[in-house]
C-alpha positions as CSV (number, residue, x, y, z in Angstrom):
1,M,0.0,0.0,0.0
2,N,3.1,2.3,-0.2
3,E,2.9,3.3,3.4
4,I,5.1,6.2,4.8
5,I,6.9,5.2,7.9
6,F,7.1,7.7,10.7
7,N,9.7,7.5,13.5
8,N,10.3,9.5,16.6
9,T,13.8,10.8,15.6
10,S,13.3,12.0,12.0
11,M,11.9,15.5,11.9
12,P,9.5,16.1,9.0
13,V,10.3,19.1,6.8
14,V,7.4,20.8,5.1
15,S,8.4,22.1,1.7
16,G,5.0,23.5,0.8
17,C,1.5,23.6,2.3
18,G,-1.7,25.5,2.1
19,L,-5.4,25.6,1.4
20,L,-6.5,25.2,-2.2
21,A,-9.9,25.4,-4.0
22,A,-10.9,24.2,-7.5
23,S,-12.4,27.1,-9.5
24,E,-13.0,24.6,-12.3
25,P,-13.0,20.8,-12.7
26,F,-9.5,19.3,-13.2
27,Y,-7.5,16.2,-13.0
28,H,-4.9,15.6,-10.3
29,I,-1.4,16.2,-11.7
30,D,0.5,13.3,-13.3
31,R,3.9,13.0,-11.5
32,T,6.4,11.0,-9.5
33,A,7.3,13.4,-6.8
34,D,10.5,13.5,-4.7
35,F,8.5,14.5,-1.7
36,N,5.6,12.9,0.3
37,V,2.1,14.4,0.0
38,M,-0.7,14.7,2.5
39,I,-4.1,15.8,1.3
40,Y,-7.1,16.5,3.6
41,V,-10.4,17.2,1.9
42,L,-12.7,20.0,3.3
43,E,-15.3,20.0,0.6
44,G,-15.9,18.0,-2.5
45,A,-13.7,15.0,-3.4
46,I,-10.2,14.3,-4.7
47,Y,-9.6,11.4,-7.1
48,V,-6.1,10.0,-7.4
49,T,-4.4,6.8,-8.6
50,E,-1.2,5.7,-7.0
51,D,0.8,2.7,-8.3
52,G,-2.3,1.2,-9.9
53,S,-4.6,1.7,-6.8
54,D,-7.5,4.1,-7.2
55,Y,-8.5,6.4,-4.2
56,E,-11.5,8.6,-3.7
57,I,-11.1,11.0,-0.8
58,E,-14.3,12.8,0.2
59,R,-15.1,15.5,2.7
60,G,-13.4,14.6,6.0
61,G,-11.0,12.2,4.3
62,L,-7.2,12.2,4.3
63,I,-4.6,10.4,2.2
64,F,-0.8,10.2,2.1
65,L,1.0,9.7,-1.2
66,K,4.6,8.3,-1.0
67,N,7.6,9.9,-2.6
68,G,9.0,8.1,-5.6
69,I,5.7,6.4,-6.4
70,H,3.8,7.5,-9.6
71,H,0.4,9.1,-9.0
72,F,-2.1,10.8,-11.2
73,G,-5.8,11.5,-11.7
74,K,-8.2,9.3,-13.7
75,R,-11.4,11.2,-12.8
76,E,-12.1,14.9,-12.7
77,I,-12.0,16.6,-9.3
78,P,-15.2,18.6,-9.2
79,K,-15.4,22.4,-9.1
80,G,-15.7,23.7,-5.6
81,T,-13.5,21.1,-4.0
82,R,-11.4,22.5,-1.2
83,W,-8.4,20.8,0.4
84,F,-5.4,21.3,2.6
85,Y,-2.1,19.9,1.3
86,A,1.4,19.5,2.6
87,H,4.5,18.4,0.7
88,F,7.2,17.0,3.1
89,Y,10.2,14.8,3.6
90,F,12.3,13.7,6.5
91,N,15.6,15.3,7.3
92,E,17.4,12.5,9.2
93,Q,18.0,8.8,9.1
94,P,16.5,7.0,12.0
95,V,18.7,6.0,14.9
96,Y,18.8,2.8,16.8
97,E,16.4,3.9,19.5
98,S,13.8,5.0,16.9
99,V,10.2,4.0,17.4
100,F,8.6,3.2,14.0
101,A,4.9,3.4,13.0
102,P,3.3,3.5,9.6
103,L,1.2,6.4,8.8
104,P,-2.3,5.4,7.7
105,K,-2.7,5.4,3.9
106,C,-6.2,6.8,4.0
107,L,-8.6,7.9,6.8
108,E,-12.2,8.9,6.6
109,G,-14.7,10.4,8.9
110,L,-12.3,13.0,10.4
111,L,-14.8,15.9,10.6
112,G,-14.7,17.3,14.1
113,S,-11.9,14.9,15.2
114,G,-8.7,15.6,16.9
115,A,-6.9,15.0,13.6
116,E,-9.0,17.7,11.9
117,E,-8.4,20.1,14.7
118,R,-4.6,19.7,14.3
119,I,-4.8,20.0,10.5
120,M,-6.8,23.3,10.7
121,D,-4.3,24.6,13.3
122,L,-1.5,23.8,10.9
123,C,-3.5,25.6,8.1
124,D,-3.5,28.8,10.3
125,F,0.3,28.6,10.7
126,C,0.7,28.3,6.9
127,S,-0.7,31.8,6.5
128,L,1.8,33.4,8.8
129,E,4.5,35.7,7.3
130,D,6.9,36.1,10.2
131,G,10.3,34.5,10.4
132,S,9.2,31.8,12.7
133,R,6.7,30.4,10.2
134,D,8.7,27.4,8.9
135,R,9.8,26.3,12.3
136,Y,6.2,26.4,13.7
137,I,4.9,24.6,10.7
138,N,7.5,21.8,11.0
139,L,6.8,21.4,14.7
140,R,3.0,21.3,14.2
141,F,3.3,18.9,11.3
142,A,5.5,16.6,13.4
143,E,2.8,16.6,16.1
144,L,0.1,15.9,13.5
145,L,2.1,12.9,12.1
146,S,2.7,11.5,15.5
147,F,-1.0,11.8,16.4
148,L,-2.0,10.1,13.1
149,A,0.6,7.3,13.5
150,Y,0.0,6.4,17.1
151,N,-3.7,7.2,17.5
152,K,-5.3,5.4,14.6
153,R,-8.3,4.2,16.5
154,E,-9.2,7.7,17.5
155,N,-8.7,9.1,14.0
156,A,-10.9,7.1,11.7
157,A,-14.4,5.7,11.5
158,P,-14.3,1.9,11.2
159,L,-14.2,0.6,7.6
160,K,-17.4,-0.9,6.3
161,L,-17.3,-4.6,5.8
162,S,-17.4,-4.2,2.0
163,D,-14.3,-1.9,2.2
164,R,-12.4,-4.4,4.3
165,I,-13.3,-7.1,1.7
166,C,-12.0,-4.8,-1.0
167,E,-8.7,-4.4,0.8
168,F,-8.4,-8.2,1.3
169,L,-9.1,-8.9,-2.4
170,S,-6.7,-6.1,-3.5
171,E,-4.0,-7.7,-1.4
172,N,-4.7,-11.1,-3.0
173,I,-5.1,-10.2,-6.6
174,S,-2.9,-13.0,-7.9
175,A,-4.6,-15.7,-5.8
176,P,-7.6,-17.6,-7.0
177,F,-10.9,-16.3,-5.8
178,S,-11.8,-18.4,-2.7
179,A,-15.0,-18.3,-0.7
180,K,-13.2,-20.4,2.0
181,A,-10.4,-17.9,2.3
182,L,-12.9,-15.0,2.7
183,E,-14.8,-16.9,5.4
184,G,-11.6,-17.6,7.2
185,E,-10.5,-14.0,7.0
186,F,-13.8,-12.4,8.2
187,F,-15.3,-15.2,10.3
188,L,-18.7,-14.9,8.5
189,S,-20.4,-17.2,6.1
190,Y,-19.8,-16.6,2.4
191,K,-23.5,-16.1,1.9
192,R,-23.5,-13.3,4.4
193,L,-20.4,-11.7,3.0
194,A,-21.8,-11.9,-0.5
195,A,-25.1,-10.3,0.5
196,V,-23.4,-7.4,2.3
197,F,-20.9,-6.8,-0.5
198,K,-23.6,-6.8,-3.2
199,A,-25.8,-4.4,-1.2
200,E,-22.9,-1.9,-0.6
201,K,-20.9,-2.1,-3.8
202,G,-23.6,-3.1,-6.4
203,M,-21.6,-6.0,-7.7
204,S,-20.5,-9.5,-6.6
205,M,-17.1,-10.1,-4.9
206,Q,-16.1,-12.3,-7.8
207,Q,-16.9,-9.4,-10.3
208,Y,-14.9,-7.0,-8.1
209,H,-11.9,-9.4,-8.0
210,D,-12.1,-9.9,-11.8
211,R,-11.9,-6.1,-12.2
212,L,-9.0,-5.8,-9.9
213,K,-7.1,-8.5,-11.8
214,M,-7.8,-6.9,-15.2
215,S,-6.8,-3.5,-13.8
216,E,-3.5,-5.1,-12.7
217,A,-3.1,-6.7,-16.1
218,R,-3.6,-3.4,-17.9
219,R,-1.1,-1.8,-15.7
220,L,1.5,-4.5,-16.4
221,L,0.9,-4.5,-20.1
222,S,1.3,-0.7,-20.4
223,S,4.2,-0.2,-18.1
224,T,6.4,-3.4,-18.3
225,L,8.0,-5.6,-20.9
226,M,6.5,-8.8,-19.3
227,S,5.2,-11.3,-21.9
228,V,1.4,-11.9,-22.1
229,G,1.9,-15.2,-20.3
230,E,3.9,-13.5,-17.5
231,V,1.2,-10.8,-17.1
232,A,-1.5,-13.5,-17.0
233,M,0.4,-15.3,-14.1
234,A,0.9,-12.1,-12.2
235,A,-2.8,-11.2,-12.5
236,G,-3.8,-14.6,-11.2
237,Y,-4.5,-16.5,-14.5
238,E,-2.7,-19.9,-14.9
239,D,-3.9,-20.3,-18.5
240,P,-2.7,-17.5,-20.8
241,L,-5.4,-18.4,-23.5
242,Y,-8.2,-18.1,-20.9
243,F,-6.7,-14.8,-19.7
244,S,-6.6,-13.5,-23.3
245,R,-10.3,-14.4,-23.8
246,R,-11.3,-12.8,-20.5
247,F,-9.2,-9.7,-21.3
248,R,-10.9,-9.3,-24.6
249,D,-14.4,-9.8,-23.1
250,M,-13.8,-7.1,-20.4
251,T,-11.8,-4.6,-22.4
252,G,-12.8,-5.1,-26.0
253,S,-9.2,-5.8,-27.2
254,S,-6.6,-8.5,-26.9
255,P,-3.7,-8.0,-24.5
256,T,-1.4,-7.5,-27.5
257,E,-3.7,-4.9,-29.1
258,F,-4.0,-3.1,-25.7
259,R,-0.2,-3.0,-25.3
260,R,0.2,-1.6,-28.8
261,A,-2.4,1.1,-28.3
262,A,-0.9,2.0,-24.9
263,A,2.6,2.3,-26.5
264,M,1.3,4.7,-29.2
265,K,-0.1,7.1,-26.5
266,M,3.3,7.5,-24.8
């Protein structure tokens, strides 16, 4: 999930931060940044894809994007969206006594929370113009990261069951779809899991897993030199011919045709 690791000896340095608003619809910038990014949405929604994973961050939601990992926008961010952003890096290597904790990739339901209070406090500091501004911002941001890293239960509303299923399926893209594995992971009957997922996502778990696998296949075909057979295996298909048929059914083109068209767009 490209987590950013926070430790108690490396001071975060904020290279840019502030409050932004979209006067017109737009797509998130396509880049591989040399800094980490934090985005907190105040109004509207931010859509961003990082390393093949699609994220939708709505009001009260937060996301961290890791440096060195490609991210871009597939969907338009609507007019009127308002968000706070911070670009940052760490200025020291951790020492032996460091205490490590991963920052949460995404959080939702932060309206009125302690995390939002700290973010808005940081926003106020960003508007200062005196000589102490940068030092205050870095100190406040370090406090915010510490709070987010070590107080996850206080920060986020619990994920819905369907979202937890999505995470499990995403982490097991290359594995065969297994009702038994799902039951073992969530301690619920497959019938119950299937009913909840269908009600909340509007599709079956099998359909969602197939879409994930095809999304991974498209990414590999357009960004690597792997053979079609290797892509099939990486996406969880043991039979390359079956993979090619399923790929054409779901995308309208063969893997080779898709790769050729993707190369022409570069």
